[in-house]
C-alpha positions as CSV (number, residue, x, y, z in Angstrom):
1,X,0.0,0.0,0.0
2,X,1.3,3.4,-1.0
3,X,0.4,7.0,-0.2
4,X,1.3,9.6,-2.9
5,X,1.4,13.3,-2.3
6,X,1.5,15.6,-5.4
7,X,2.2,19.3,-5.0
8,X,1.6,21.6,-7.9
9,X,0.0,24.7,-9.3
10,X,-3.2,25.0,-11.3
11,X,-3.3,26.4,-14.9
12,X,-6.1,28.6,-16.1
13,X,-9.3,27.4,-14.3
14,X,-12.8,28.3,-15.1
15,X,-14.8,30.2,-12.5
16,X,-16.9,27.1,-11.9
17,X,-13.9,24.9,-11.4
18,X,-12.3,27.4,-9.1
19,X,-15.5,27.6,-7.0
20,X,-15.8,23.9,-6.8
21,X,-12.2,23.4,-5.7
22,X,-12.5,26.2,-3.1
23,X,-15.7,24.6,-1.8
24,X,-14.4,21.1,-1.7
25,X,-11.0,21.9,-0.3
26,X,-11.2,21.5,3.5
27,X,-7.8,21.0,5.1
28,X,-9.5,19.2,8.0
29,X,-11.0,16.6,5.7
30,X,-7.9,15.9,3.6
31,X,-7.4,12.2,3.2
32,X,-5.6,9.7,1.1
33,X,-8.3,8.1,-1.0
34,X,-8.3,6.1,-4.3
35,X,-9.7,9.0,-6.3
36,X,-7.6,11.5,-4.4
37,X,-8.4,14.7,-2.5
38,X,-7.3,18.3,-3.1
39,X,-6.3,21.0,-0.6
40,X,-5.6,24.4,-2.1
41,X,-4.3,27.8,-1.0
42,X,-7.0,30.5,-0.6
43,X,-6.4,31.9,-4.1
44,X,-6.8,28.3,-5.6
45,X,-3.5,28.6,-7.4
46,X,-1.4,25.9,-5.7
47,X,-2.6,22.5,-4.6
48,X,-1.7,19.4,-2.7
49,X,-3.3,16.2,-4.1
50,X,-3.3,13.2,-1.8
51,X,-3.9,9.7,-3.2
52,X,-3.7,6.1,-2.1
53,X,-3.8,4.2,-5.4
54,X,-5.0,0.6,-5.7
55,X,-1.7,-1.2,-6.2
56,X,-0.9,-4.9,-6.4
57,X,1.6,-6.8,-4.3
58,X,4.3,-6.6,-7.0
59,X,3.9,-2.8,-7.7
60,X,6.6,-0.4,-6.7
61,X,6.8,3.3,-5.9
62,X,7.1,4.2,-9.6
63,X,3.8,2.4,-10.5
64,X,2.1,3.9,-7.5
65,X,3.2,7.4,-8.6
66,X,1.9,6.7,-12.2
67,X,-1.5,5.6,-10.8
68,X,-1.8,8.7,-8.6
69,X,-0.9,11.0,-11.5
70,X,-3.6,9.4,-13.7
71,X,-6.1,9.9,-10.8
72,X,-5.0,13.6,-10.7
73,X,-5.4,13.8,-14.5
74,X,-8.9,12.3,-14.2
75,X,-10.1,15.3,-12.3
76,X,-9.5,17.3,-15.5
77,X,-8.0,20.5,-14.0
78,X,-5.1,22.0,-15.9
79,X,-2.0,21.8,-13.7
80,X,1.8,21.7,-13.5
81,X,3.4,19.3,-11.1
82,X,6.1,20.6,-8.8
83,X,6.8,17.6,-6.6
84,X,5.7,14.0,-6.2
85,X,6.4,12.1,-2.9
86,X,5.6,8.4,-2.5
87,X,5.5,6.6,0.8
88,X,5.5,2.8,1.0
89,X,3.5,2.0,4.1
90,X,4.9,-1.5,4.4
91,X,8.3,0.1,5.3
92,X,7.0,2.5,7.9
93,X,8.1,1.5,11.4
94,X,5.6,2.1,14.2
95,X,7.1,2.6,17.6
96,X,4.8,1.5,20.4
97,X,4.7,3.2,23.8
98,X,5.6,1.1,26.7
C-alpha cells in the first residue's frame, strides 16, 4: 500500500472549477483516497493532491506514482506538477509506547 502526495500549481481554471475546488478543499477533511483529495491555497493557485492508489503486491513506488498521476489527470483540472512524494506504508516502522 502506498500514499502519494503531489504538489503543484493550477493552470487557467474556469470560475466554476475554481469555486468547486474552493468549496471542496477542506484541510481538516484531507485524506488519502483512491480518487484523491485536493487541498488548495486561498487563491486556488497551488494545490496538494493526496492519493492512495490501488496497487498490487508486485507494484513499486514508480507504478504507484503513475497511478496517482492518472487519478490527478482524471479530475480534469489544468495543472503543473512541482513535486511527487511516494511513501511505501509497508516500510513504515511504528514505535509502540511502553
